[in-house]
C-alpha positions in Angstrom: 106.7 76.3 -2.5 109.5 74.1 -3.8 107.5 70.9 -3.0 104.4 72.3 -4.8 106.5 73.2 -7.8 108.1 69.8 -7.9 104.6 68.2 -7.7 103.5 70.4 -10.6 106.5 69.3 -12.7 105.9 65.6 -11.8 102.2 65.9 -12.7 102.8 67.4 -16.2 102.5 65.0 -19.1 105.8 64.0 -20.7 107.1 66.6 -23.1 104.8 69.4 -21.9 105.6 72.4 -19.8 104.1 72.1 -16.3 101.5 74.6 -15.0 103.4 76.5 -12.4 101.0 79.5 -12.3 98.9 78.3 -9.3 102.1 77.6 -7.3 103.5 81.1 -7.8 100.1 82.8 -7.5 99.5 81.2 -4.1 102.9 82.3 -2.9 102.4 85.9 -4.2 99.1 86.1 -2.3 100.9 85.1 0.9 103.6 87.7 0.4 102.7 90.4 -2.0 106.0 92.2 -1.6 107.7 89.2 -3.2 105.6 89.4 -6.4 108.3 90.9 -8.7 110.9 88.3 -7.5 108.4 85.5 -7.9 107.5 86.6 -11.3 111.1 86.6 -12.4 111.7 83.3 -10.8 108.7 81.7 -12.5 109.8 83.0 -15.9 113.3 81.7 -15.5 112.1 78.3 -14.3 109.6 77.9 -17.2 112.4 78.9 -19.6 114.7 76.3 -18.1 112.1 73.6 -18.2 111.2 74.4 -21.9 114.9 74.3 -22.8 115.3 70.8 -21.2 112.2 69.6 -23.0 113.2 70.9 -26.5 116.8 69.7 -26.1 115.6 66.1 -26.2 114.2 66.7 -29.7 117.1 68.5 -31.3 119.1 65.4 -32.3 116.0 63.7 -33.7 115.2 66.8 -35.9 118.8 66.9 -37.0 118.8 63.2 -38.0 115.6 63.7 -40.0 117.1 66.7 -41.8 120.2 64.8 -42.7 118.2 61.8 -44.0 116.0 64.1 -46.0 119.1 65.8 -47.5 120.6 62.4 -48.4 117.4 61.3 -50.1 117.2 64.3 -52.5 119.9 63.0 -54.9 118.2 59.6 -55.0 114.9 61.1 -55.8 116.4 63.3 -58.6 118.1 60.3 -60.1 114.9 58.2 -60.0 112.9 60.9 -61.6 115.4 61.5 -64.3 115.5 57.8 -65.2 111.7 57.7 -65.3 111.5 60.5 -67.9 111.3 59.5 -71.5 
């Protein structure tokens, strides 16, 4: 199952959450008693992957917010000087 999950992660496009459903569904069919544990593991793994994906964008969003905040005073000054 680990190899299949790893392949699913490797096959996912960059920045997208991999489709792990088929991997866990297959394992659950093989061992129905493990379904609750597999469901919890899948949820945790998907949460972890999404956290890693979004972490890469946090700094970029922060930089954009800072640049936008720094631009506001310049825009206000330009607009004031353009008024008659």
